[in-house]
Jmol script that loads the backbone (N, CA, C; Angstrom):
load data "model"
ATOM      1  N   UNK A   1     107.934 106.292  78.594  1.00  0.00           N
ATOM      2  CA  UNK A   1     106.630 105.751  78.897  1.00  0.00           C
ATOM      3  C   UNK A   1     106.181 106.275  80.262  1.00  0.00           C
ATOM      4  N   UNK A   2     104.939 106.690  80.347  1.00  0.00           N
ATOM      5  CA  UNK A   2     104.382 107.219  81.585  1.00  0.00           C
ATOM      6  C   UNK A   2     103.595 106.135  82.297  1.00  0.00           C
ATOM      7  N   UNK A   3     103.806 106.028  83.598  1.00  0.00           N
ATOM      8  CA  UNK A   3     103.046 105.089  84.408  1.00  0.00           C
ATOM      9  C   UNK A   3     101.952 105.862  85.134  1.00  0.00           C
ATOM     10  N   UNK A   4     100.720 105.409  84.991  1.00  0.00           N
ATOM     11  CA  UNK A   4      99.605 106.056  85.664  1.00  0.00           C
ATOM     12  C   UNK A   4      99.204 105.221  86.866  1.00  0.00           C
ATOM     13  N   UNK A   5      99.202 105.834  88.022  1.00  0.00           N
ATOM     14  CA  UNK A   5      98.806 105.154  89.254  1.00  0.00           C
ATOM     15  C   UNK A   5      97.300 105.270  89.409  1.00  0.00           C
ATOM     16  N   UNK A   6      96.631 104.151  89.577  1.00  0.00           N
ATOM     17  CA  UNK A   6      95.190 104.156  89.808  1.00  0.00           C
ATOM     18  C   UNK A   6      94.943 103.839  91.279  1.00  0.00           C
ATOM     19  N   UNK A   7      94.169 104.670  91.930  1.00  0.00           N
ATOM     20  CA  UNK A   7      93.808 104.460  93.327  1.00  0.00           C
ATOM     21  C   UNK A   7      92.370 103.965  93.422  1.00  0.00           C
ATOM     22  N   UNK A   8      92.095 103.239  94.495  1.00  0.00           N
ATOM     23  CA  UNK A   8      90.764 102.698  94.719  1.00  0.00           C
ATOM     24  C   UNK A   8      90.346 102.961  96.155  1.00  0.00           C
ATOM     25  N   UNK A   9      89.069 103.204  96.333  1.00  0.00           N
ATOM     26  CA  UNK A   9      88.481 103.333  97.652  1.00  0.00           C
ATOM     27  C   UNK A   9      87.360 102.317  97.766  1.00  0.00           C
ATOM     28  N   UNK A  10      86.772 102.249  98.930  1.00  0.00           N
ATOM     29  CA  UNK A  10      85.668 101.329  99.136  1.00  0.00           C
ATOM     30  C   UNK A  10      84.487 102.062  99.754  1.00  0.00           C
ATOM     31  N   UNK A  11      83.299 101.611  99.403  1.00  0.00           N
ATOM     32  CA  UNK A  11      82.084 102.038 100.078  1.00  0.00           C
ATOM     33  C   UNK A  11      81.377 100.777 100.543  1.00  0.00           C
ATOM     34  N   UNK A  12      80.650 100.887 101.656  1.00  0.00           N
ATOM     35  CA  UNK A  12      79.935  99.735 102.181  1.00  0.00           C
ATOM     36  C   UNK A  12      78.877 100.200 103.168  1.00  0.00           C
ATOM     37  N   UNK A  13      78.041  99.270 103.568  1.00  0.00           N
ATOM     38  CA  UNK A  13      77.039  99.517 104.595  1.00  0.00           C
ATOM     39  C   UNK A  13      77.335  98.568 105.740  1.00  0.00           C
ATOM     40  N   UNK A  14      77.410  99.118 106.952  1.00  0.00           N
ATOM     41  CA  UNK A  14      77.692  98.295 108.125  1.00  0.00           C
ATOM     42  C   UNK A  14      76.494  97.413 108.435  1.00  0.00           C
ATOM     43  N   UNK A  15      76.678  96.386 109.264  1.00  0.00           N
ATOM     44  CA  UNK A  15      75.555  95.510 109.605  1.00  0.00           C
ATOM     45  C   UNK A  15      74.369  96.261 110.236  1.00  0.00           C
ATOM     46  N   UNK A  16      74.616  97.406 110.873  1.00  0.00           N
ATOM     47  CA  UNK A  16      73.510  98.167 111.465  1.00  0.00           C
ATOM     48  C   UNK A  16      72.891  99.171 110.493  1.00  0.00           C
ATOM     49  N   UNK A  17      73.356  99.181 109.227  1.00  0.00           N
ATOM     50  CA  UNK A  17      72.756 100.011 108.201  1.00  0.00           C
ATOM     51  C   UNK A  17      73.410 101.362 107.969  1.00  0.00           C
ATOM     52  N   UNK A  18      74.570 101.619 108.553  1.00  0.00           N
ATOM     53  CA  UNK A  18      75.261 102.896 108.389  1.00  0.00           C
ATOM     54  C   UNK A  18      76.141 102.874 107.141  1.00  0.00           C
ATOM     55  N   UNK A  19      75.928 103.816 106.210  1.00  0.00           N
ATOM     56  CA  UNK A  19      76.809 103.875 105.037  1.00  0.00           C
ATOM     57  C   UNK A  19      78.191 104.399 105.419  1.00  0.00           C
ATOM     58  N   UNK A  20      79.219 103.784 104.867  1.00  0.00           N
ATOM     59  CA  UNK A  20      80.602 104.156 105.172  1.00  0.00           C
ATOM     60  C   UNK A  20      81.412 104.230 103.887  1.00  0.00           C
ATOM     61  N   UNK A  21      82.553 104.910 103.981  1.00  0.00           N
ATOM     62  CA  UNK A  21      83.508 104.973 102.878  1.00  0.00           C
ATOM     63  C   UNK A  21      84.907 104.954 103.459  1.00  0.00           C
ATOM     64  N   UNK A  22      85.839 104.404 102.705  1.00  0.00           N
ATOM     65  CA  UNK A  22      87.225 104.344 103.168  1.00  0.00           C
ATOM     66  C   UNK A  22      87.807 105.745 103.274  1.00  0.00           C
ATOM     67  N   UNK A  23      88.739 105.896 104.196  1.00  0.00           N
ATOM     68  CA  UNK A  23      89.422 107.173 104.377  1.00  0.00           C
ATOM     69  C   UNK A  23      90.857 107.103 103.878  1.00  0.00           C
ATOM     70  N   UNK A  24      91.178 106.016 103.217  1.00  0.00           N
ATOM     71  CA  UNK A  24      92.489 105.849 102.591  1.00  0.00           C
ATOM     72  C   UNK A  24      92.276 105.307 101.189  1.00  0.00           C
ATOM     73  N   UNK A  25      93.264 105.485 100.329  1.00  0.00           N
ATOM     74  CA  UNK A  25      93.221 104.923  98.986  1.00  0.00           C
ATOM     75  C   UNK A  25      94.084 103.665  98.963  1.00  0.00           C
ATOM     76  N   UNK A  26      93.676 102.721  98.147  1.00  0.00           N
ATOM     77  CA  UNK A  26      94.359 101.432  98.044  1.00  0.00           C
ATOM     78  C   UNK A  26      94.785 101.188  96.611  1.00  0.00           C
ATOM     79  N   UNK A  27      95.750 100.264  96.426  1.00  0.00           N
ATOM     80  CA  UNK A  27      95.975  99.726  95.098  1.00  0.00           C
ATOM     81  C   UNK A  27      94.926  98.621  94.920  1.00  0.00           C
ATOM     82  N   UNK A  28      94.790  98.104  93.721  1.00  0.00           N
ATOM     83  CA  UNK A  28      93.702  97.148  93.447  1.00  0.00           C
ATOM     84  C   UNK A  28      93.779  95.878  94.308  1.00  0.00           C
ATOM     85  N   UNK A  29      94.943  95.233  94.447  1.00  0.00           N
ATOM     86  CA  UNK A  29      94.982  94.022  95.280  1.00  0.00           C
ATOM     87  C   UNK A  29      94.638  94.307  96.749  1.00  0.00           C
ATOM     88  N   UNK A  30      95.096  95.428  97.266  1.00  0.00           N
ATOM     89  CA  UNK A  30      94.794  95.768  98.659  1.00  0.00           C
ATOM     90  C   UNK A  30      93.310  96.084  98.842  1.00  0.00           C
ATOM     91  N   UNK A  31      92.706  96.746  97.852  1.00  0.00           N
ATOM     92  CA  UNK A  31      91.278  97.039  97.919  1.00  0.00           C
ATOM     93  C   UNK A  31      90.471  95.736  97.930  1.00  0.00           C
ATOM     94  N   UNK A  32      90.894  94.776  97.128  1.00  0.00           N
ATOM     95  CA  UNK A  32      90.202  93.486  97.093  1.00  0.00           C
ATOM     96  C   UNK A  32      90.311  92.765  98.441  1.00  0.00           C
ATOM     97  N   UNK A  33      91.474  92.837  99.066  1.00  0.00           N
ATOM     98  CA  UNK A  33      91.641  92.227 100.398  1.00  0.00           C
ATOM     99  C   UNK A  33      90.747  92.911 101.429  1.00  0.00           C
ATOM    100  N   UNK A  34      90.676  94.237 101.371  1.00  0.00           N
ATOM    101  CA  UNK A  34      89.834  94.976 102.309  1.00  0.00           C
ATOM    102  C   UNK A  34      88.364  94.649 102.085  1.00  0.00           C
ATOM    103  N   UNK A  35      87.955  94.500 100.828  1.00  0.00           N
ATOM    104  CA  UNK A  35      86.571  94.133 100.514  1.00  0.00           C
ATOM    105  C   UNK A  35      86.235  92.782 101.141  1.00  0.00           C
ATOM    106  N   UNK A  36      87.131  91.823 101.000  1.00  0.00           N
ATOM    107  CA  UNK A  36      86.919  90.499 101.591  1.00  0.00           C
ATOM    108  C   UNK A  36      86.779  90.588 103.107  1.00  0.00           C
ATOM    109  N   UNK A  37      87.622  91.397 103.739  1.00  0.00           N
ATOM    110  CA  UNK A  37      87.575  91.554 105.196  1.00  0.00           C
ATOM    111  C   UNK A  37      86.266  92.209 105.637  1.00  0.00           C
ATOM    112  N   UNK A  38      85.806  93.211 104.898  1.00  0.00           N
ATOM    113  CA  UNK A  38      84.541  93.874 105.252  1.00  0.00           C
ATOM    114  C   UNK A  38      83.361  92.913 105.112  1.00  0.00           C
ATOM    115  N   UNK A  39      83.356  92.140 104.036  1.00  0.00           N
ATOM    116  CA  UNK A  39      82.274  91.171 103.834  1.00  0.00           C
ATOM    117  C   UNK A  39      82.292  90.104 104.929  1.00  0.00           C
ATOM    118  N   UNK A  40      83.476  89.679 105.344  1.00  0.00           N
ATOM    119  CA  UNK A  40      83.585  88.688 106.422  1.00  0.00           C
ATOM    120  C   UNK A  40      83.076  89.252 107.749  1.00  0.00           C
ATOM    121  N   UNK A  41      83.143  90.573 107.903  1.00  0.00           N
ATOM    122  CA  UNK A  41      82.675  91.225 109.126  1.00  0.00           C
ATOM    123  C   UNK A  41      81.165  91.487 109.088  1.00  0.00           C
ATOM    124  N   UNK A  42      80.506  91.088 107.998  1.00  0.00           N
ATOM    125  CA  UNK A  42      79.061  91.231 107.919  1.00  0.00           C
ATOM    126  C   UNK A  42      78.580  92.481 107.210  1.00  0.00           C
ATOM    127  N   UNK A  43      79.490  93.233 106.613  1.00  0.00           N
ATOM    128  CA  UNK A  43      79.096  94.435 105.880  1.00  0.00           C
ATOM    129  C   UNK A  43      78.470  94.030 104.544  1.00  0.00           C
ATOM    130  N   UNK A  44      77.566  94.878 104.052  1.00  0.00           N
ATOM    131  CA  UNK A  44      76.888  94.587 102.796  1.00  0.00           C
ATOM    132  C   UNK A  44      77.161  95.708 101.799  1.00  0.00           C
ATOM    133  N   UNK A  45      76.818  95.457 100.555  1.00  0.00           N
ATOM    134  CA  UNK A  45      76.985  96.429  99.471  1.00  0.00           C
ATOM    135  C   UNK A  45      78.411  96.964  99.392  1.00  0.00           C
ATOM    136  N   UNK A  46      79.374  96.101  99.575  1.00  0.00           N
ATOM    137  CA  UNK A  46      80.781  96.520  99.526  1.00  0.00           C
ATOM    138  C   UNK A  46      81.177  96.705  98.065  1.00  0.00           C
ATOM    139  N   UNK A  47      81.642  97.905  97.724  1.00  0.00           N
ATOM    140  CA  UNK A  47      82.020  98.233  96.356  1.00  0.00           C
ATOM    141  C   UNK A  47      83.427  98.820  96.324  1.00  0.00           C
ATOM    142  N   UNK A  48      84.196  98.390  95.347  1.00  0.00           N
ATOM    143  CA  UNK A  48      85.498  99.005  95.088  1.00  0.00           C
ATOM    144  C   UNK A  48      85.259 100.060  94.018  1.00  0.00           C
ATOM    145  N   UNK A  49      85.688 101.292  94.296  1.00  0.00           N
ATOM    146  CA  UNK A  49      85.483 102.382  93.350  1.00  0.00           C
ATOM    147  C   UNK A  49      86.819 103.034  93.010  1.00  0.00           C
ATOM    148  N   UNK A  50      87.013 103.331  91.746  1.00  0.00           N
ATOM    149  CA  UNK A  50      88.225 104.027  91.311  1.00  0.00           C
ATOM    150  C   UNK A  50      88.129 105.480  91.747  1.00  0.00           C
ATOM    151  N   UNK A  51      89.217 106.007  92.292  1.00  0.00           N
ATOM    152  CA  UNK A  51      89.271 107.408  92.700  1.00  0.00           C
ATOM    153  C   UNK A  51      90.540 108.033  92.134  1.00  0.00           C
ATOM    154  N   UNK A  52      90.495 109.338  91.965  1.00  0.00           N
ATOM    155  CA  UNK A  52      91.667 110.070  91.506  1.00  0.00           C
ATOM    156  C   UNK A  52      92.590 110.310  92.689  1.00  0.00           C
ATOM    157  N   UNK A  53      93.870 110.481  92.448  1.00  0.00           N
ATOM    158  CA  UNK A  53      94.793 110.780  93.550  1.00  0.00           C
ATOM    159  C   UNK A  53      94.304 111.991  94.351  1.00  0.00           C
ATOM    160  N   UNK A  54      94.301 111.857  95.657  1.00  0.00           N
ATOM    161  CA  UNK A  54      93.857 112.932  96.547  1.00  0.00           C
ATOM    162  C   UNK A  54      92.374 112.942  96.821  1.00  0.00           C
ATOM    163  N   UNK A  55      91.596 112.098  96.148  1.00  0.00           N
ATOM    164  CA  UNK A  55      90.154 112.019  96.369  1.00  0.00           C
ATOM    165  C   UNK A  55      89.803 110.725  97.091  1.00  0.00           C
ATOM    166  N   UNK A  56      88.676 110.751  97.773  1.00  0.00           N
ATOM    167  CA  UNK A  56      88.147 109.563  98.438  1.00  0.00           C
ATOM    168  C   UNK A  56      86.674 109.435  98.076  1.00  0.00           C
ATOM    169  N   UNK A  57      86.121 108.227  98.148  1.00  0.00           N
ATOM    170  CA  UNK A  57      84.724 108.045  97.779  1.00  0.00           C
ATOM    171  C   UNK A  57      83.779 108.624  98.831  1.00  0.00           C
ATOM    172  N   UNK A  58      82.553 108.955  98.384  1.00  0.00           N
ATOM    173  CA  UNK A  58      81.503 109.376  99.296  1.00  0.00           C
ATOM    174  C   UNK A  58      80.775 108.139  99.804  1.00  0.00           C
ATOM    175  N   UNK A  59      80.338 108.159 101.076  1.00  0.00           N
ATOM    176  CA  UNK A  59      79.561 107.015 101.573  1.00  0.00           C
ATOM    177  C   UNK A  59      78.299 106.828 100.750  1.00  0.00           C
ATOM    178  N   UNK A  60      77.837 105.604 100.683  1.00  0.00           N
ATOM    179  CA  UNK A  60      76.579 105.303  99.995  1.00  0.00           C
ATOM    180  C   UNK A  60      75.436 105.846 100.821  1.00  0.00           C
ATOM    181  N   UNK A  61      74.300 105.937 100.194  1.00  0.00           N
ATOM    182  CA  UNK A  61      73.125 106.310 100.967  1.00  0.00           C
ATOM    183  C   UNK A  61      72.624 107.570 100.537  1.00  0.00           C
TER     184      UNK A  61
END
end "model"
wireframe off; spacefill off
backbone 0.3
color backbone group
């Protein structure tokens, strides 16, 4: 049986309106924790996006 690893990144907009994207890949539970932390910091449009190994998401905007 083959195990497939799924990576996730995040995109968000900072409180001052700057689009950002994560520079690391997360597993799903860690991505969810990071999303919660970003929202608590006042960031908006926080999205968890699936990425392929070695890829990272592009900032929104």
